[in-house]
C-alpha positions as a Markdown table, in Angstrom:
| # | Residue | x | y | z |
|---|---|---|---|---|
| 1 | Met | -18.3 | -6.1 | -12.2 |
| 2 | Arg | -15.4 | -8.2 | -11.0 |
| 3 | Gln | -13.5 | -7.6 | -7.8 |
| 4 | Val | -9.7 | -7.8 | -7.9 |
| 5 | Pro | -7.2 | -7.9 | -5.0 |
| 6 | Pro | -5.6 | -4.5 | -4.5 |
| 7 | Trp | -2.1 | -5.9 | -5.2 |
| 8 | Val | -3.0 | -6.3 | -8.8 |
| 9 | Gly | -3.3 | -2.5 | -9.2 |
| 10 | Tyr | 0.1 | -2.0 | -7.4 |
| 11 | Asp | 1.6 | -4.6 | -9.7 |
| 12 | Arg | 0.3 | -2.7 | -12.7 |
| 13 | Met | 1.7 | 0.6 | -11.4 |
| 14 | Ala | 5.1 | -1.0 | -10.8 |
| 15 | Ala | 5.2 | -2.5 | -14.2 |
| 16 | Thr | 4.3 | 0.8 | -16.0 |
| 17 | Gly | 6.9 | 2.8 | -14.1 |
| 18 | Glu | 4.4 | 4.8 | -12.0 |
| 19 | Tyr | 6.6 | 4.2 | -8.9 |
| 20 | Gly | 9.6 | 6.4 | -8.5 |
| 21 | Ala | 13.0 | 4.7 | -8.0 |
| 22 | Leu | 14.4 | 4.5 | -4.5 |
| 23 | Val | 18.0 | 4.7 | -5.9 |
| 24 | Asn | 19.4 | 7.8 | -7.6 |
| 25 | Ala | 21.8 | 8.0 | -10.5 |
| 26 | Ala | 24.8 | 7.9 | -8.1 |
| 27 | Gly | 23.6 | 4.5 | -6.7 |
| 28 | Glu | 22.5 | 6.0 | -3.4 |
| 29 | Leu | 19.3 | 5.6 | -1.6 |
| 30 | Ala | 17.1 | 8.7 | -2.4 |
| 31 | Leu | 14.6 | 9.5 | 0.3 |
| 32 | Ser | 12.6 | 12.7 | 0.9 |
| 33 | Ser | 12.7 | 14.2 | 4.3 |
| 34 | Asp | 9.5 | 12.4 | 5.1 |
| 35 | Gly | 10.9 | 9.1 | 3.8 |
| 36 | Gln | 14.0 | 9.7 | 6.0 |
| 37 | Asn | 11.7 | 10.2 | 9.1 |
| 38 | Glu | 9.8 | 7.0 | 8.3 |
| 39 | Ala | 13.1 | 5.1 | 7.9 |
| 40 | Ala | 14.4 | 6.5 | 11.3 |
| 41 | Phe | 11.2 | 5.2 | 12.9 |
| 42 | Phe | 11.6 | 1.7 | 11.5 |
| 43 | Arg | 15.2 | 1.6 | 12.5 |
| 44 | Ser | 14.6 | 2.8 | 16.0 |
| 45 | Val | 12.0 | 0.1 | 16.7 |
| 46 | Leu | 13.6 | -2.8 | 14.9 |
| 47 | Arg | 17.3 | -2.2 | 15.4 |
| 48 | Gly | 19.1 | -5.3 | 16.7 |
| 49 | Arg | 16.4 | -7.8 | 15.8 |
| 50 | Asn | 17.3 | -11.0 | 14.1 |
| 51 | Ala | 14.7 | -12.1 | 11.6 |
| 52 | Val | 12.5 | -9.2 | 10.4 |
| 53 | Leu | 9.8 | -9.4 | 7.8 |
| 54 | Asp | 8.8 | -6.4 | 5.7 |
| 55 | Val | 5.2 | -7.2 | 5.0 |
| 56 | Gly | 4.3 | -5.7 | 1.6 |
| 57 | Cys | 7.8 | -4.5 | 0.8 |
| 58 | Gly | 6.8 | -2.8 | -2.5 |
| 59 | Pro | 9.9 | -1.5 | -4.2 |
| 60 | Gly | 12.1 | -2.2 | -1.2 |
| 61 | Phe | 11.2 | 0.3 | 1.6 |
| 62 | Pro | 11.7 | 0.0 | 4.5 |
| 63 | Leu | 13.5 | -3.3 | 3.7 |
| 64 | Val | 16.8 | -1.8 | 2.5 |
| 65 | Val | 17.0 | 0.8 | 5.4 |
| 66 | Leu | 16.7 | -2.1 | 7.9 |
| 67 | Ala | 19.4 | -4.2 | 6.2 |
| 68 | His | 22.2 | -2.5 | 8.1 |
| 69 | Cys | 20.7 | -2.8 | 11.5 |
| 70 | Val | 19.0 | -6.2 | 11.6 |
| 71 | Thr | 20.5 | -9.7 | 10.9 |
| 72 | Ser | 18.1 | -11.2 | 8.4 |
| 73 | Pro | 15.6 | -8.9 | 6.7 |
| 74 | Cys | 13.0 | -10.5 | 4.4 |
| 75 | Gly | 10.7 | -8.7 | 2.1 |
| 76 | Leu | 7.3 | -10.2 | 1.1 |
| 77 | Asp | 5.0 | -8.9 | -1.6 |
| 78 | Ala | 2.2 | -10.4 | -3.7 |
| 79 | Ala | 3.0 | -8.3 | -6.8 |
| 80 | Pro | 5.7 | -9.7 | -9.1 |
| 81 | Ala | 6.6 | -6.3 | -10.6 |
| 82 | Met | 7.0 | -4.8 | -7.1 |
| 83 | Leu | 9.4 | -7.6 | -6.2 |
| 84 | Ala | 11.3 | -6.9 | -9.4 |
| 85 | Leu | 11.7 | -3.3 | -8.3 |
| 86 | Ala | 12.8 | -4.4 | -4.8 |
| 87 | Arg | 15.3 | -6.8 | -6.4 |
| 88 | Ala | 16.7 | -4.0 | -8.4 |
| 89 | Thr | 16.9 | -1.7 | -5.4 |
| 90 | Ile | 18.7 | -4.4 | -3.4 |
| 91 | Ala | 21.2 | -4.9 | -6.2 |
| 92 | Ala | 21.9 | -1.2 | -6.8 |
| 93 | Leu | 22.6 | -0.6 | -3.1 |
| 94 | Gly | 24.7 | -3.7 | -2.7 |
| 95 | Val | 22.5 | -5.2 | 0.1 |
| 96 | Arg | 23.6 | -8.8 | 0.7 |
| 97 | Asn | 21.6 | -10.0 | 3.7 |
| 98 | Ala | 18.1 | -9.4 | 2.4 |
| 99 | Thr | 15.8 | -12.0 | 0.9 |
| 100 | Leu | 12.6 | -11.6 | -1.1 |
| 101 | Val | 9.6 | -13.9 | -1.2 |
| 102 | Arg | 6.4 | -13.7 | -3.2 |
| 103 | Gly | 3.3 | -14.4 | -1.1 |
| 104 | Met | 0.0 | -13.1 | 0.3 |
| 105 | Ala | 0.0 | -11.3 | 3.7 |
| 106 | Glu | -3.2 | -13.2 | 4.5 |
| 107 | Ala | -1.4 | -16.5 | 4.1 |
| 108 | Leu | 2.3 | -16.0 | 5.0 |
| 109 | Pro | 4.5 | -18.8 | 3.5 |
| 110 | Phe | 6.5 | -19.1 | 6.7 |
| 111 | Ala | 6.7 | -21.4 | 9.8 |
| 112 | Asp | 5.2 | -20.5 | 13.2 |
| 113 | Asn | 7.4 | -18.3 | 15.4 |
| 114 | Ala | 9.8 | -17.5 | 12.5 |
| 115 | Phe | 10.3 | -13.7 | 13.1 |
| 116 | Asp | 11.1 | -11.4 | 16.0 |
| 117 | Gly | 10.3 | -8.2 | 14.1 |
| 118 | Phe | 7.9 | -6.9 | 11.5 |
| 119 | Ala | 7.8 | -3.7 | 9.4 |
| 120 | Val | 4.3 | -2.8 | 8.1 |
| 121 | Cys | 4.4 | 0.3 | 5.9 |
| 122 | Gly | 1.0 | 1.1 | 4.4 |
| 123 | Thr | 0.2 | -2.6 | 3.8 |
| 124 | Leu | -2.8 | -2.8 | 6.1 |
| 125 | Gly | -4.3 | 0.0 | 4.0 |
| 126 | Ser | -4.0 | -2.0 | 0.8 |
| 127 | Val | -6.0 | -5.2 | 1.8 |
| 128 | Pro | -9.8 | -5.7 | 2.0 |
| 129 | Asp | -9.7 | -7.1 | 5.5 |
| 130 | Pro | -6.9 | -6.6 | 7.9 |
| 131 | Ala | -7.8 | -9.3 | 10.4 |
| 132 | Pro | -6.4 | -12.3 | 8.5 |
| 133 | Val | -3.2 | -10.4 | 7.9 |
| 134 | Val | -2.7 | -9.6 | 11.6 |
| 135 | Arg | -3.6 | -13.1 | 12.6 |
| 136 | Glu | -0.9 | -14.4 | 10.3 |
| 137 | Leu | 1.6 | -12.0 | 11.8 |
| 138 | Ala | 0.7 | -13.4 | 15.2 |
| 139 | Arg | 1.2 | -16.9 | 13.9 |
| 140 | Val | 4.7 | -16.3 | 12.6 |
| 141 | Ala | 5.7 | -14.0 | 15.4 |
| 142 | Ala | 8.0 | -15.3 | 18.2 |
| 143 | Ala | 7.0 | -14.3 | 21.7 |
| 144 | Gly | 7.9 | -10.7 | 22.3 |
| 145 | Ala | 8.2 | -9.9 | 18.6 |
| 146 | Val | 7.7 | -6.3 | 17.7 |
| 147 | Val | 5.7 | -4.7 | 14.9 |
| 148 | Ala | 6.6 | -1.2 | 13.6 |
| 149 | Ser | 3.6 | 0.1 | 11.6 |
| 150 | Ile | 3.0 | 3.2 | 9.6 |
| 151 | Gly | -0.3 | 3.9 | 7.8 |
| 152 | Gln | -2.6 | 6.7 | 6.9 |
| 153 | Asp | -5.1 | 8.0 | 9.5 |
| 154 | Phe | -8.4 | 7.7 | 7.7 |
| 155 | Arg | -10.0 | 10.5 | 9.8 |
| 156 | His | -8.4 | 13.1 | 7.5 |
| 157 | Arg | -10.6 | 11.8 | 4.6 |
| 158 | Leu | -13.7 | 12.2 | 6.7 |
| 159 | Ser | -13.0 | 15.8 | 7.9 |
| 160 | Ala | -16.0 | 18.2 | 7.8 |
| 161 | Gly | -16.5 | 19.7 | 4.4 |
| 162 | Lys | -14.5 | 17.1 | 2.6 |
| 163 | Pro | -16.3 | 15.0 | -0.1 |
| 164 | Arg | -16.9 | 11.4 | 0.7 |
| 165 | Gly | -15.7 | 10.4 | -2.8 |
| 166 | Glu | -14.3 | 11.5 | -6.1 |
| 167 | Thr | -15.0 | 10.6 | -9.8 |
| 168 | Trp | -12.3 | 11.1 | -12.4 |
| 169 | Leu | -11.8 | 10.6 | -16.1 |
| 170 | Arg | -8.3 | 9.2 | -16.6 |
| 171 | Cys | -6.3 | 9.0 | -19.8 |
| 172 | Asp | -3.0 | 7.2 | -19.1 |
| 173 | Arg | -0.9 | 4.2 | -20.0 |
| 174 | Arg | -3.7 | 1.9 | -19.1 |
| 175 | Gly | -6.1 | 3.7 | -21.5 |
| 176 | Leu | -9.2 | 5.8 | -21.0 |
| 177 | Ala | -11.3 | 5.0 | -17.9 |
| 178 | Leu | -13.9 | 6.4 | -15.5 |
| 179 | Gln | -12.5 | 6.0 | -12.0 |
| 180 | Val | -14.8 | 6.2 | -8.9 |
| 181 | Val | -13.5 | 6.4 | -5.4 |
| 182 | Arg | -15.7 | 6.3 | -2.3 |
| 183 | Tyr | -14.7 | 6.8 | 1.3 |
| 184 | Leu | -16.9 | 4.6 | 3.5 |
| 185 | Thr | -17.5 | 4.2 | 7.3 |
| 186 | Asp | -18.7 | 1.4 | 9.5 |
| 187 | Pro | -16.1 | 0.0 | 8.9 |
| 188 | Tyr | -13.7 | 2.4 | 7.3 |
| 189 | Arg | -13.0 | 1.5 | 3.7 |
| 190 | Ile | -11.9 | 2.9 | 0.4 |
| 191 | Trp | -13.9 | 1.5 | -2.5 |
| 192 | Tyr | -12.4 | 1.9 | -6.1 |
| 193 | Glu | -14.1 | 1.3 | -9.4 |
| 194 | Arg | -12.5 | 1.5 | -12.8 |
| 195 | His | -14.5 | 1.3 | -16.0 |
| 196 | Val | -12.2 | 1.0 | -19.0 |
| 197 | Leu | -13.6 | 2.5 | -22.2 |
| 198 | Asp | -13.1 | 1.4 | -25.8 |
| 199 | Pro | -11.0 | 4.3 | -27.2 |
| 200 | Ala | -12.6 | 3.6 | -30.7 |
| 201 | Ser | -16.1 | 4.1 | -29.5 |
| 202 | Asp | -18.0 | 7.3 | -30.3 |
| 203 | Phe | -18.5 | 8.0 | -26.6 |
| 204 | Ala | -14.7 | 7.7 | -25.9 |
| 205 | Gln | -13.9 | 9.9 | -28.9 |
| 206 | Gln | -16.1 | 12.6 | -27.6 |
| 207 | Leu | -14.3 | 12.5 | -24.2 |
| 208 | Leu | -10.9 | 12.5 | -25.9 |
| 209 | Ala | -11.8 | 15.7 | -27.7 |
| 210 | Asp | -11.3 | 17.5 | -24.4 |
| 211 | Pro | -7.8 | 19.0 | -24.6 |
| 212 | Glu | -7.6 | 19.3 | -20.8 |
| 213 | Leu | -8.1 | 15.5 | -20.4 |
| 214 | Cys | -5.4 | 14.7 | -22.9 |
| 215 | Thr | -3.0 | 17.2 | -21.4 |
| 216 | Ala | -3.6 | 16.6 | -17.7 |
| 217 | Gly | -4.3 | 12.9 | -17.9 |
| 218 | Arg | -7.0 | 13.2 | -15.2 |
| 219 | Ile | -10.0 | 15.5 | -14.8 |
| 220 | Ala | -12.8 | 15.5 | -12.3 |
| 221 | Thr | -16.2 | 14.6 | -13.9 |
| 222 | Asp | -19.9 | 14.5 | -13.1 |
| 223 | Leu | -20.2 | 11.3 | -15.1 |
| 224 | Ser | -21.3 | 8.2 | -13.3 |
| 225 | Pro | -21.0 | 4.5 | -14.3 |
| 226 | Arg | -24.8 | 4.7 | -15.2 |
| 227 | Asp | -23.9 | 7.2 | -17.9 |
| 228 | Leu | -21.6 | 4.8 | -19.8 |
| 229 | Pro | -23.0 | 3.1 | -22.9 |
| 230 | Ala | -22.6 | -0.6 | -22.6 |
| 231 | Gly | -20.9 | -0.9 | -25.9 |
| 232 | Ala | -18.3 | 1.6 | -24.9 |
| 233 | Val | -17.0 | -0.3 | -21.8 |
| 234 | Leu | -14.2 | -2.9 | -22.3 |
| 235 | Asp | -13.8 | -3.9 | -18.7 |
| 236 | Ser | -15.1 | -3.0 | -15.2 |
| 237 | Phe | -13.5 | -4.0 | -11.9 |
| 238 | Cys | -13.4 | -2.9 | -8.3 |
| 239 | Glu | -11.1 | -3.0 | -5.3 |
| 240 | Glu | -11.7 | -2.5 | -1.6 |
| 241 | Glu | -9.1 | -1.4 | 1.0 |
| 242 | Ala | -9.4 | -1.3 | 4.8 |
| 243 | Gln | -8.6 | 2.0 | 6.6 |
| 244 | Phe | -8.0 | 3.0 | 10.2 |
| 245 | Asp | -7.8 | 5.5 | 12.9 |
| 246 | Pro | -5.6 | 4.8 | 15.9 |
| 247 | Glu | -8.3 | 3.1 | 17.9 |
| 248 | Thr | -9.5 | 0.8 | 15.1 |
| 249 | Leu | -5.9 | -0.2 | 14.3 |
| 250 | Arg | -5.2 | -1.0 | 18.0 |
| 251 | Glu | -8.3 | -3.2 | 18.1 |
| 252 | Val | -7.2 | -5.3 | 15.1 |
| 253 | Phe | -3.8 | -6.0 | 16.7 |
| 254 | Glu | -5.0 | -6.5 | 20.3 |
| 255 | Gln | -7.7 | -9.0 | 19.1 |
| 256 | Ser | -4.9 | -11.1 | 17.5 |
| 257 | Gly | -2.6 | -11.3 | 20.6 |
| 258 | Phe | -0.5 | -8.1 | 20.4 |
| 259 | Ala | -0.2 | -5.4 | 23.0 |
| 260 | Thr | 0.0 | -1.8 | 22.0 |
| 261 | Glu | 3.3 | -0.2 | 23.2 |
| 262 | Arg | 2.8 | 3.3 | 21.7 |
| 263 | Gln | 1.1 | 5.3 | 19.0 |
| 264 | His | 1.2 | 8.8 | 17.7 |
| 265 | Val | -0.1 | 10.6 | 14.7 |
| 266 | Ala | 2.1 | 12.8 | 12.6 |
| 267 | Leu | 2.2 | 14.3 | 9.1 |
| 268 | Ser | 4.1 | 12.3 | 6.5 |
| 269 | Tyr | 3.9 | 13.2 | 2.8 |
| 270 | Gly | 1.4 | 15.9 | 3.7 |
| 271 | Val | -1.1 | 13.4 | 5.2 |
| 272 | Pro | -1.7 | 12.4 | 8.9 |
| 273 | His | -0.1 | 8.9 | 9.5 |
| 274 | Ile | -0.4 | 6.6 | 12.5 |
| 275 | Phe | 3.0 | 5.5 | 13.8 |
| 276 | Ser | 2.5 | 2.4 | 16.0 |
| 277 | Val | 4.5 | -0.1 | 17.9 |
| 278 | Phe | 2.9 | -3.5 | 18.9 |
| 279 | Arg | 4.4 | -6.4 | 20.8 |
| 280 | Arg | 3.4 | -10.1 | 20.6 |
| 281 | Arg | 2.1 | -11.2 | 23.9 |
| 282 | Gly | 3.2 | -14.5 | 25.4 |
């Protein structure tokens, strides 16, 4: 089974329209109340900064909400389809001071000391290892640069009584697949497997006879990868994503030369999130 970088999955979702638009039909930024709260956090931390990097900008958030309160916002993403969405968002909103760059957060294509601010919205929860990313932030950060970070608090996945994983049959634009998700500790990780099935195989045809799967597009299953006939599998790949609680997130930043200014946990989109502010020492 091959391992792919998580950005590949996000690129696929962007290309197939699984990400909602940030701009409504009237050409206005369309954010839920949670999105507005997150935008207010990023603005409050980064307002007045000069060069600000949105690390893993996705379709353009929080890049576009920072455009009116920082001098030179730059969005970076590894996924071409995500950058296409961000480009469309910027154009629709008439933002003129933002730039977009394709690149990996683990190897930022910028000079040392290039930025005095960073927005990190979920990005550290979509890489296999956060340490190289934060070391790169430290490299391109000027002395005193500030990082505003929002990411899920993984402890909610590990609450008593909650399963440590899920297995689904999915029937969507990417075809029929068995998807396995595991929630791991020491260190915190989410492990994804996707086994794409040949829709013409007898095994797949039996699964597709289930009207619930065809209607809902996703159903829980007791099947495991061991139950899949070899001839029915077209492709198998996996992804790994780092996860955090407040303490482990602090450790990653402090080991790379940042000081923790403040942290708090609050619900966002129905899930506990860690809102953090870090400052580059030196």
